[in-house]
C-alpha positions as CSV (number, residue, x, y, z in Angstrom):
1,X,5.4,1.6,-2.5
2,X,3.7,4.1,-4.7
3,X,0.6,1.8,-4.8
4,X,0.4,1.7,-1.0
5,X,0.6,5.5,-0.8
6,X,-2.2,5.9,-3.4
7,X,-4.3,3.3,-1.6
8,X,-3.8,5.2,1.7
9,X,-4.9,8.4,0.2
10,X,-8.0,6.7,-1.4
11,X,-8.9,5.2,2.0
12,X,-8.5,8.6,3.7
13,X,-10.7,10.2,1.1
14,X,-13.3,7.4,1.1
15,X,-13.7,7.5,4.9
16,X,-16.9,9.6,4.7
17,X,-18.2,8.3,1.4
18,X,-18.0,4.5,2.1
19,X,-19.3,3.9,5.6
20,X,-17.9,0.3,5.6
21,X,-14.4,1.8,6.0
22,X,-15.2,4.0,9.0
23,X,-17.5,1.5,10.6
24,X,-14.9,-1.2,10.4
25,X,-12.3,1.0,12.0
26,X,-14.7,2.1,14.7
27,X,-15.7,-1.5,15.3
28,X,-12.1,-2.4,16.1
29,X,-10.8,0.8,17.7
30,X,-13.8,2.0,19.8
31,X,-13.7,-0.9,22.2
32,X,-9.9,-0.9,22.4
33,X,-8.3,2.6,22.0
34,X,-11.6,4.3,22.5
35,X,-12.2,2.5,25.9
36,X,-8.7,3.5,27.0
37,X,-9.3,7.1,26.1
38,X,-12.8,7.1,27.6
39,X,-11.3,5.9,30.9
40,X,-8.7,8.8,31.1
41,X,-8.1,10.8,27.9
42,X,-4.5,11.8,28.9
43,X,-3.4,8.4,30.0
44,X,-5.3,6.6,27.3
45,X,-4.0,8.8,24.5
46,X,-0.5,8.5,25.8
47,X,-0.8,4.7,26.0
48,X,-2.2,4.5,22.5
49,X,0.6,6.7,21.1
50,X,3.1,4.6,23.1
51,X,1.8,1.4,21.5
52,X,1.6,2.8,18.0
53,X,5.1,4.1,18.2
54,X,6.4,0.9,19.7
55,X,4.9,-1.2,16.9
56,X,6.2,1.3,14.3
57,X,9.8,1.1,15.6
58,X,9.7,-2.7,15.8
59,X,8.5,-2.8,12.2
60,X,11.3,-0.3,11.2
61,X,13.9,-2.4,13.0
62,X,13.0,-5.7,11.5
63,X,11.7,-4.4,8.2
64,X,15.0,-2.8,7.3
65,X,18.6,-3.9,6.8
66,X,20.0,-2.4,10.0
67,X,23.6,-3.3,9.2
68,X,23.4,-1.5,5.9
69,X,21.8,1.5,7.4
70,X,24.4,1.7,10.1
71,X,27.2,1.5,7.5
72,X,25.5,4.3,5.5
73,X,25.1,6.5,8.5
74,X,28.8,6.0,9.4
75,X,29.8,6.9,5.9
76,X,27.6,10.0,6.0
77,X,29.1,11.1,9.3
78,X,32.7,10.8,7.9
79,X,31.6,12.8,4.8
80,X,30.1,15.5,7.0
81,X,33.3,15.8,9.0
82,X,35.2,16.2,5.7
83,X,32.7,18.9,4.6
84,X,33.5,20.8,7.8
85,X,37.2,20.7,7.0
86,X,36.7,22.0,3.5
87,X,34.1,24.7,4.2
88,X,36.5,27.4,2.9
89,X,37.1,25.5,-0.4
90,X,33.9,25.8,-2.5
91,X,35.0,23.4,-5.2
92,X,35.9,20.6,-2.8
93,X,32.8,21.3,-0.8
94,X,30.6,21.0,-3.9
95,X,32.3,17.6,-4.8
96,X,31.6,16.3,-1.2
97,X,28.0,17.5,-1.4
98,X,27.5,15.6,-4.6
99,X,28.8,12.6,-3.0
100,X,26.5,13.2,0.0
101,X,23.5,13.2,-2.4
102,X,24.4,9.8,-3.6
103,X,23.5,8.4,-0.2
104,X,19.9,9.7,-0.4
105,X,18.4,7.1,-2.8
106,X,20.0,4.2,-1.0
107,X,18.9,5.4,2.4
108,X,15.3,6.1,1.1
109,X,15.1,2.7,-0.4
110,X,16.1,1.0,2.8
111,X,13.9,3.1,5.2
112,X,10.7,3.4,3.1
113,X,10.0,-0.4,3.0
114,X,8.4,-0.5,6.5
115,X,6.0,2.2,5.2
116,X,4.3,-0.6,3.2
117,X,3.1,-2.2,6.5
118,X,2.2,1.0,8.4
119,X,0.7,3.5,5.9
120,X,-2.8,2.1,5.7
121,X,-3.2,1.4,9.5
122,X,-1.9,5.0,10.2
123,X,-4.4,6.5,7.9
124,X,-7.2,4.6,9.5
125,X,-6.0,5.5,13.0
126,X,-5.7,9.2,12.2
127,X,-9.2,9.2,10.7
128,X,-10.5,7.4,13.8
129,X,-8.7,9.9,16.1
130,X,-10.4,12.7,14.1
131,X,-13.8,11.2,14.6
132,X,-13.2,10.5,18.3
133,X,-12.1,14.1,19.0
134,X,-15.1,15.5,17.0
135,X,-17.1,14.4,20.0
136,X,-15.1,16.8,22.2
137,X,-14.8,19.9,19.9
138,X,-13.3,22.2,22.5
139,X,-11.0,19.7,24.1
140,X,-7.3,20.6,24.2
141,X,-4.5,18.6,25.8
142,X,-3.0,20.7,28.6
143,X,-5.3,23.6,27.5
144,X,-3.7,24.2,24.1
145,X,-2.6,21.1,22.2
146,X,-5.0,19.6,19.7
147,X,-5.0,15.8,19.5
148,X,-2.8,15.9,16.4
149,X,0.0,18.0,18.1
150,X,-0.2,15.9,21.2
151,X,0.2,12.8,19.1
152,X,3.0,14.3,17.1
153,X,5.0,15.5,20.0
154,X,4.5,12.5,22.2
155,X,5.3,10.1,19.3
156,X,8.6,11.9,18.6
157,X,9.5,11.5,22.3
158,X,8.7,7.8,22.3
159,X,10.3,7.3,18.9
160,X,13.6,8.7,20.2
161,X,13.5,6.6,23.3
162,X,12.6,3.3,21.5
163,X,15.2,3.9,18.7
164,X,17.9,4.4,21.3
165,X,16.9,1.4,23.4
166,X,16.5,-0.9,20.3
167,X,19.4,0.5,18.4
168,X,17.4,1.3,15.3
169,X,19.3,3.3,12.6
């Protein structure tokens, strides 16, 4: 996992220094995502974000142990309800908070595995988006959103919808 993250940062940093990286990404993405965005930037960007988010959620669903994640979330919910009951008892609350922190490593271990498959493509896509929107320096979605904020907000919306539909925990 750590190796994939380091490789992602190296790719992001090498984008401008090793043209083969950026040229390869442009070779693939210009005629696909670029063509969509050239046709209609709002519709094209929305469709690209839709597809990226859909693929990501599918990878999360099938790249994680959903039964184990569901069990962990149910245990956490029970623990949070207990914490609400004992909010006036600091010693009991502290004990429950310690127990709550025990869930973090297990949850992180389960949910971070899909990152191995998505980290490098995301870095390449984001660098490509940056290059694409450099061609339109004054462009803002709806007059005030940069491409990054548009991507971020629309992907959150699609992510919530897809997770609900596909029952991803």
